[in-house]
Structure formats: C-alpha cells, structure tokens
C-alpha positions as CSV (number, residue, x, y, z in Angstrom):
1,X,-34.6,86.4,79.9
2,X,-31.0,85.1,80.5
3,X,-30.3,81.7,78.9
4,X,-28.1,79.3,80.7
5,X,-25.8,78.2,77.9
6,X,-24.3,75.2,79.8
7,X,-27.7,73.9,80.7
8,X,-28.9,74.3,77.1
9,X,-25.9,72.4,75.8
10,X,-26.5,69.6,78.2
11,X,-30.0,69.2,76.9
12,X,-29.2,69.6,73.2
13,X,-26.0,67.6,73.0
14,X,-27.5,64.1,73.5
15,X,-30.3,64.9,70.9
16,X,-27.7,66.1,68.4
17,X,-25.5,63.1,68.9
18,X,-28.3,60.6,68.4
19,X,-29.4,62.6,65.3
20,X,-25.9,62.5,63.9
21,X,-25.7,58.7,64.4
22,X,-29.1,58.1,62.8
23,X,-28.1,60.1,59.8
24,X,-24.7,58.5,59.4
25,X,-22.7,61.4,60.7
26,X,-20.5,59.9,63.4
27,X,-17.2,61.2,64.8
28,X,-15.5,60.1,61.5
29,X,-18.5,60.8,59.3
30,X,-18.9,57.0,58.8
31,X,-21.7,54.6,59.1
32,X,-22.3,52.2,62.0
33,X,-20.9,48.8,61.0
34,X,-23.0,45.8,61.9
35,X,-21.8,42.3,61.1
36,X,-24.1,39.3,60.8
37,X,-22.7,35.8,61.0
38,X,-25.2,33.1,60.1
39,X,-24.4,29.4,60.5
40,X,-26.4,28.1,57.5
41,X,-29.3,29.0,55.3
42,X,-32.7,27.6,56.3
43,X,-36.1,29.2,56.8
44,X,-35.9,29.9,60.6
45,X,-32.5,31.4,60.5
46,X,-33.2,33.4,57.4
47,X,-36.4,34.8,59.0
48,X,-34.5,35.8,62.1
49,X,-32.0,37.7,60.0
50,X,-34.7,39.4,58.0
51,X,-36.6,40.4,61.2
52,X,-33.3,41.9,62.6
53,X,-32.7,44.0,59.5
54,X,-36.3,45.1,59.1
55,X,-36.5,45.8,62.9
56,X,-33.4,48.1,62.6
57,X,-34.9,49.9,59.7
58,X,-38.1,50.5,61.7
59,X,-36.0,52.1,64.4
60,X,-34.3,54.4,62.0
61,X,-31.1,52.3,61.3
62,X,-31.1,51.7,57.5
63,X,-28.6,49.7,55.7
64,X,-26.8,51.8,53.1
65,X,-27.9,55.1,54.8
66,X,-26.6,55.3,58.3
67,X,-25.5,51.8,58.9
68,X,-23.5,49.3,56.9
69,X,-24.5,45.6,57.3
70,X,-22.0,42.9,56.4
71,X,-23.8,39.6,56.1
72,X,-21.7,36.4,56.1
73,X,-23.0,32.8,55.8
74,X,-20.8,29.9,57.1
75,X,-22.7,27.3,54.9
76,X,-22.9,25.0,57.9
77,X,-19.2,24.7,58.4
78,X,-17.6,25.4,61.8
79,X,-14.3,26.2,60.2
80,X,-16.0,28.9,58.1
81,X,-17.5,30.4,61.3
82,X,-14.0,31.0,62.6
83,X,-12.7,32.5,59.4
84,X,-15.7,34.8,59.0
85,X,-15.6,35.8,62.6
86,X,-12.1,37.2,62.1
87,X,-13.3,38.9,58.9
88,X,-16.0,40.8,60.7
89,X,-13.7,41.7,63.6
90,X,-11.0,43.0,61.2
91,X,-13.6,45.1,59.5
92,X,-14.0,46.8,62.9
93,X,-17.7,46.0,63.3
94,X,-19.5,48.1,66.0
95,X,-21.8,45.2,66.8
96,X,-22.1,41.6,65.5
97,X,-25.3,39.5,65.3
98,X,-24.6,35.7,65.5
99,X,-27.4,33.4,64.2
100,X,-27.3,29.9,65.7
101,X,-25.0,28.4,68.3
102,X,-21.9,27.4,66.4
103,X,-21.7,30.9,64.8
104,X,-22.2,32.5,68.2
105,X,-19.5,30.4,69.8
106,X,-17.0,31.2,67.1
107,X,-17.5,35.0,67.3
108,X,-17.6,35.0,71.1
109,X,-14.3,33.1,71.2
110,X,-12.8,35.6,68.8
111,X,-13.5,38.9,70.5
112,X,-14.3,40.1,74.0
113,X,-14.5,43.7,73.1
114,X,-17.1,44.0,70.3
115,X,-20.8,43.8,71.5
116,X,-22.3,40.5,70.3
117,X,-26.0,39.7,70.1
118,X,-27.1,36.1,69.5
119,X,-30.4,34.7,68.2
120,X,-31.9,31.4,67.3
121,X,-30.1,29.9,70.3
122,X,-32.0,28.0,73.0
123,X,-29.9,28.7,76.0
124,X,-26.8,30.9,75.6
125,X,-25.9,29.9,79.2
126,X,-25.8,26.2,78.4
127,X,-23.8,27.0,75.2
128,X,-21.1,28.7,77.3
129,X,-21.8,32.1,75.8
130,X,-22.9,34.0,79.0
131,X,-22.4,33.6,82.7
132,X,-26.2,33.3,83.1
133,X,-29.2,34.0,80.9
134,X,-30.4,36.5,83.5
135,X,-27.1,38.4,83.8
136,X,-24.7,37.7,80.9
137,X,-21.7,39.4,82.5
138,X,-19.9,39.4,79.1
139,X,-20.0,41.1,75.8
140,X,-22.8,38.8,74.7
141,X,-26.5,39.1,75.0
142,X,-29.4,38.4,72.7
143,X,-32.6,36.5,72.2
144,X,-33.5,32.8,72.8
145,X,-35.6,30.5,70.6
146,X,-36.4,28.2,73.6
147,X,-39.4,26.3,72.4
148,X,-42.5,25.6,74.5
149,X,-41.4,22.0,75.0
150,X,-44.2,21.2,77.5
151,X,-46.9,22.2,75.0
152,X,-45.1,20.4,72.1
153,X,-45.0,17.1,74.0
154,X,-48.6,17.5,75.1
155,X,-49.5,18.0,71.4
156,X,-48.2,14.5,70.7
157,X,-50.5,13.1,73.3
158,X,-53.4,15.1,72.0
159,X,-52.9,14.0,68.4
160,X,-52.2,10.4,69.2
161,X,-53.9,9.5,72.5
162,X,-52.7,5.9,72.3
163,X,-49.0,6.9,72.3
164,X,-46.9,5.1,74.9
165,X,-43.3,5.7,73.8
166,X,-41.8,8.8,72.2
167,X,-38.5,8.9,70.4
168,X,-36.4,12.0,70.7
169,X,-34.1,12.7,67.7
170,X,-31.4,15.4,67.6
171,X,-27.9,16.2,66.4
172,X,-25.3,15.3,69.1
173,X,-23.1,18.3,68.0
174,X,-25.7,20.9,69.1
175,X,-25.6,21.6,72.8
176,X,-29.0,23.5,72.6
177,X,-30.6,20.4,71.1
178,X,-29.5,18.3,74.0
179,X,-30.8,20.9,76.4
180,X,-34.2,20.7,74.8
181,X,-34.1,16.9,74.6
182,X,-33.6,16.7,78.4
183,X,-36.5,19.0,78.9
184,X,-38.6,16.8,76.7
185,X,-37.7,13.7,78.7
186,X,-39.0,15.3,81.9
187,X,-42.2,16.4,80.2
188,X,-42.8,12.9,78.8
189,X,-42.3,11.4,82.2
190,X,-44.8,13.8,83.7
191,X,-47.4,12.4,81.3
192,X,-46.6,8.9,82.4
193,X,-45.1,8.0,79.1
194,X,-41.7,6.4,78.1
195,X,-39.0,8.1,76.1
196,X,-35.9,7.0,74.2
197,X,-33.1,9.3,72.9
198,X,-31.6,8.9,69.4
199,X,-28.8,11.0,68.1
200,X,-26.9,11.6,64.9
201,X,-23.7,13.5,64.2
202,X,-24.1,14.1,60.5
203,X,-27.0,14.2,58.1
204,X,-26.0,11.0,56.3
205,X,-26.9,9.1,59.4
206,X,-30.5,10.4,59.7
207,X,-32.3,7.9,57.4
208,X,-30.7,4.8,59.1
209,X,-31.4,6.1,62.6
210,X,-35.1,6.9,61.8
211,X,-35.5,3.4,60.3
212,X,-34.5,2.0,63.6
213,X,-36.7,4.4,65.6
214,X,-40.0,3.6,63.9
215,X,-39.8,0.0,65.0
216,X,-39.6,0.9,68.7
217,X,-41.6,4.2,69.2
218,X,-45.1,5.5,68.7
219,X,-44.1,9.1,67.9
220,X,-41.0,11.2,67.2
221,X,-40.1,14.5,68.7
222,X,-37.3,16.7,67.2
223,X,-36.2,19.8,69.1
224,X,-35.2,23.1,67.5
225,X,-32.1,21.7,65.6
226,X,-30.5,22.8,62.4
227,X,-29.8,19.3,61.1
228,X,-33.3,18.1,62.0
229,X,-34.7,21.1,60.1
230,X,-32.8,20.4,56.9
231,X,-33.5,16.6,57.0
232,X,-37.2,16.7,58.0
233,X,-38.4,15.5,54.5
234,X,-36.3,12.3,55.1
235,X,-37.5,11.9,58.7
236,X,-41.1,12.5,57.7
237,X,-41.1,10.1,54.7
238,X,-39.8,7.2,56.8
239,X,-42.0,7.9,59.8
240,X,-45.2,8.6,58.0
241,X,-44.9,5.4,56.0
242,X,-45.0,3.6,59.4
243,X,-47.9,5.8,60.8
244,X,-45.6,7.6,63.1
245,X,-46.3,11.3,63.7
246,X,-43.4,13.7,64.0
247,X,-43.7,16.8,66.2
248,X,-40.9,19.3,65.5
249,X,-39.4,22.2,67.5
250,X,-40.1,25.1,65.2
251,X,-42.9,26.3,62.9
252,X,-41.0,26.5,59.6
253,X,-40.3,22.7,59.7
254,X,-43.9,21.8,59.8
255,X,-44.2,22.4,56.0
256,X,-41.3,20.0,55.4
257,X,-43.3,17.0,56.8
258,X,-43.7,17.3,60.5
259,X,-47.3,16.9,61.7
260,X,-47.1,20.1,63.7
261,X,-45.8,22.2,66.6
262,X,-46.3,25.0,69.0
263,X,-43.6,27.4,67.7
264,X,-42.4,30.9,67.6
265,X,-42.1,33.4,64.8
266,X,-38.4,33.8,64.0
267,X,-39.1,37.0,62.2
268,X,-40.4,38.5,65.5
269,X,-37.4,37.0,67.3
270,X,-35.1,38.9,64.9
271,X,-37.0,42.1,65.5
272,X,-36.6,41.6,69.3
273,X,-32.8,41.4,68.7
274,X,-33.0,44.6,66.6
275,X,-34.4,46.5,69.6
276,X,-31.5,45.2,71.7
277,X,-29.0,46.4,69.0
278,X,-30.6,49.8,69.1
279,X,-30.2,50.0,72.9
280,X,-26.5,49.1,72.6
281,X,-25.6,51.3,69.6
282,X,-27.7,54.3,70.2
283,X,-28.5,54.3,74.0
284,X,-25.2,53.0,75.1
285,X,-26.4,49.9,77.0
286,X,-23.8,47.3,77.9
287,X,-24.6,43.7,76.8
288,X,-23.3,42.3,80.1
289,X,-26.3,43.9,81.9
290,X,-28.9,42.9,79.3
291,X,-30.7,39.7,80.1
292,X,-31.4,37.1,77.3
293,X,-34.9,37.9,76.0
294,X,-37.7,35.5,75.0
295,X,-40.8,35.7,72.8
296,X,-43.9,35.1,74.9
297,X,-46.4,34.1,72.2
298,X,-46.5,30.7,70.5
299,X,-48.7,29.6,67.6
300,X,-50.0,26.1,66.8
301,X,-49.3,25.0,63.3
302,X,-50.5,21.7,61.8
303,X,-49.7,20.0,58.5
304,X,-53.1,19.1,56.9
305,X,-51.4,16.7,54.4
306,X,-49.7,14.6,57.1
307,X,-52.9,14.6,59.3
308,X,-54.9,13.2,56.3
309,X,-52.3,10.6,55.5
310,X,-52.1,9.4,59.1
311,X,-55.9,9.6,59.5
312,X,-55.7,11.7,62.7
313,X,-58.7,13.4,64.0
314,X,-57.9,16.9,65.4
315,X,-59.4,17.5,68.8
316,X,-62.0,20.2,68.8
317,X,-60.1,22.3,71.3
318,X,-57.2,22.6,68.8
319,X,-59.1,23.3,65.6
320,X,-60.0,26.9,66.4
321,X,-56.5,27.9,67.5
322,X,-54.6,26.2,64.6
323,X,-53.1,27.5,61.4
324,X,-52.7,24.9,58.7
325,X,-50.0,24.4,56.1
326,X,-49.4,21.8,53.5
327,X,-46.2,19.9,52.8
328,X,-44.0,21.9,50.6
C-alpha cells in the first residue's frame, strides 16, 4: 500500500504542534506565558483567579510545566494597574487575564496586540472594553459576572413584604456598578416600589452615607461592587441595627453581613475563562470573534445570623432552595 506522505503530514502536524505546546516545547522551547492582573484581593476575585488556574490545569496547561503564570495584584490602586500592565506586556505575555474593571481598562489601554480575557466584570461593553458583548471586535473577550438583578430585587420583596422604598448603594467610580444600579431601578419600578440611589467615591464615606440611608429606606441593595464587598461589615452593622436588610450582588459578601442574594460561583466563572484561554492559545481563536460569556446557574444564599437578628420568616418556597451561611 502506497502512503501519501503529504496527506500524512497534514494529519499529524496539528497533533504534534498541540502536543508540543502542551508539553512546553514551543518554537523556542519555552513555556506559554500567561499574565494575571487583579485589581484587589477579596473573595470573589480570588475565587475567579483560582478557578482560572485550576481550569487551565484541567485542560492540560499546568503552571511550571508547560505554562508560566505571572500573577500581579494592584492592591486596589489604579496607578498600580497601569504600572503592572506594562510589566506584563514587557514580559511578552502570550495572553493576559484581567480581573475586575479597572485592571481590564488599564491593560486594554496598554496593548492592542496581546489577547486579553476579562472576568468579574458586569458589562465589558459598558466599560468601553469591547465594541459589543456579542462581538468584541478587539483583542478583548472574557466572562461577565452580571448578576441576576431581577431575582435579587424580588428577594428583597420576598424577605420583607412591607418594603416600600429600596436604597441602592454603590461606588461612583465603578461603571459596572452604575450599570447594575440602573437595572435595579427598573426592576424596583416593575414591582411598584420606590428607589433612591446613593453613591460613595471612597470607603471612608460609606458609614456616613449608610447612616443617612437608614432613615429614608426600608431595605438596601448593593450591586456587584468591589468597594461594597470590602465594606459590607460596616454597611451591615449600621443597617441591621435599624432593622434594614441588605441584599448584595454576589454570594461571597453574604457572609460579611448581607442578608442574602442570588449569586454566581466566581470559581466557576474563572473556569469558564480558562476554557476561553485554551481556545485562544491552543486552538488559535481570535478574541474579536469570541462573545462575552455568562454563567447560567445562580444559587440562593442566605445569612442565618442576620435573618435571626431581623426576625425575618423565610418563605417556604425559598427554604428548600437556599444554602445558609453565618456572619464571618
């Protein structure tokens, strides 16, 4: 039997190339370089990063073996985001994961050539990172942590049927928080309730603003917001003392004093981004043609300590689908 050498090479070559990459044998016998730029340390962002790294490993891309991960944390400072962006670019990263909006904006402004994936961002389109969430048309794609705002607002009504006015609190410096706040206003109106927006620009303002809120609202809603996540113990202590429940935007904040939320698993969100990274690095996909992806499942988490303090009776239809945590 005569073997067609050209055809055989066409079949074998892609397999060999992928095998070489997965085993750390690239053109220059080097590892794939992946940079990670994270805005700040807190539970949700940390879980997204862990999910990304673990997801890559499950797909055969292992740090220290065939890939090299350079993790940088900006410690919440925008100026650090810019400096660290240049550091990752100068290291000739093959792909960069940006966790949270300011980190993503910094790296996207610094390079138009290196593939960038973003995560823990509500709407990359609203943040000016992509042309549209459906078709990025840039070197940026990734995953969104858009919360189920409709279900979260409905949760307030279910837990406190007498509610008439809901205060919405977020950081004015976070575009994604404003995006969610506007969605919340619409959902509150649909329920025939009133809303009032309150904003802060720095964490030192939170206590004073919440003090003013509790005298004029029946409940508080905080969207997925880095500052709200880090200051939830303060928000909760003031609100709970006045019998005001706080529904937050993401699950990890419930244990810090919010009464509950329908939220997503940021670890799973990170794994979703890892699959996108594999498609770019191994299968050669172009970010500009990769839509922003979303997690489809949301879990109800309630804080049993806050429920007891506020004397709230959980509706029977929620008991069986809830997971309970205590204030940390």
